[in-house]
C-alpha positions as CSV (number, residue, x, y, z in Angstrom):
1,M,39.6,-15.3,-14.0
2,G,37.7,-14.1,-10.4
3,K,34.8,-13.3,-12.2
4,L,34.7,-16.9,-13.9
5,Q,35.3,-18.1,-11.1
6,N,32.1,-16.8,-9.4
7,M,29.4,-17.7,-12.1
8,P,28.6,-21.4,-10.7
9,L,28.2,-19.9,-7.9
10,L,25.5,-17.1,-9.4
11,S,23.7,-19.0,-11.7
12,R,23.1,-21.7,-9.0
13,F,21.5,-18.6,-7.2
14,L,19.6,-17.9,-9.9
15,G,18.6,-20.5,-10.4
16,T,17.1,-21.6,-7.2
17,A,15.7,-17.8,-7.1
18,V,13.5,-18.6,-10.6
19,L,11.8,-22.8,-9.3
20,A,11.6,-20.9,-5.9
21,S,9.5,-17.8,-8.3
22,V,8.2,-20.4,-10.1
23,I,6.4,-22.3,-7.2
24,G,5.7,-19.4,-5.1
25,G,3.9,-17.6,-8.6
26,M,1.8,-21.1,-8.7
27,L,0.8,-21.0,-4.8
28,F,0.0,-17.4,-5.2
29,S,-2.6,-17.4,-7.9
30,F,-4.5,-21.6,-7.7
31,E,-7.8,-21.6,-6.9
32,R,-8.6,-22.8,-3.0
33,G,-12.3,-23.2,-5.0
34,H,-14.4,-20.8,-3.2
35,S,-15.7,-18.2,-5.0
36,A,-14.7,-14.3,-2.8
37,G,-18.3,-13.7,-0.9
38,P,-20.8,-10.8,-0.8
39,P,-18.6,-7.0,1.2
40,V,-19.7,-7.6,5.0
41,M,-21.7,-4.8,5.3
42,Q,-23.3,-2.2,3.7
43,V,-21.8,1.4,4.2
44,T,-24.8,4.0,3.6
45,P,-23.4,7.7,2.1
46,A,-22.6,10.4,4.8
47,S,-25.5,12.7,5.0
48,L,-25.1,16.1,3.4
49,E,-25.1,17.5,7.4
50,M,-22.1,14.9,7.8
51,M,-20.4,16.5,4.4
52,Q,-20.6,19.8,6.1
53,V,-19.1,18.9,9.2
54,L,-16.4,17.3,7.8
55,R,-15.7,20.3,5.4
56,D,-16.0,22.6,8.4
57,E,-13.4,20.8,10.8
58,H,-10.6,21.1,7.3
59,G,-11.9,24.7,6.8
60,L,-10.4,24.9,10.5
61,M,-7.2,22.4,10.8
62,V,-6.8,24.9,7.8
63,N,-6.7,28.3,9.2
64,M,-4.8,26.4,12.4
65,V,-2.1,25.5,10.8
66,R,-1.6,28.5,8.5
67,A,-2.3,30.3,11.6
68,Q,0.9,27.9,13.7
69,L,2.7,28.6,9.8
70,A,2.3,32.5,9.8
71,T,3.6,32.8,14.3
72,E,6.5,30.5,12.6
73,R,7.4,32.7,10.8
74,M,7.1,36.1,13.3
75,N,10.2,34.0,15.2
C-alpha cells in the first residue's frame, strides 16, 4: 500500500526530471551562430635535444623512486 501512495510523487519527479533534461539538451545543442575559430596559438614540436632532456629527467625520477623503494624495504 505504501508504494502506491508514493507513485504519484515519483511520477511527478520523473516527469520534471525528463522535462528538465529535454530543455537542458536543447539549450546545450543550440548553435549560437558562430563557428570555432582557428587555434589561438601554434605549437612547435619539441626539438630532439629537449626530448632527450625529458627522457633523462624521467630516468632520474625512476632511479629516485627505485632507490626510495629499496630503502623502505630495508627498514
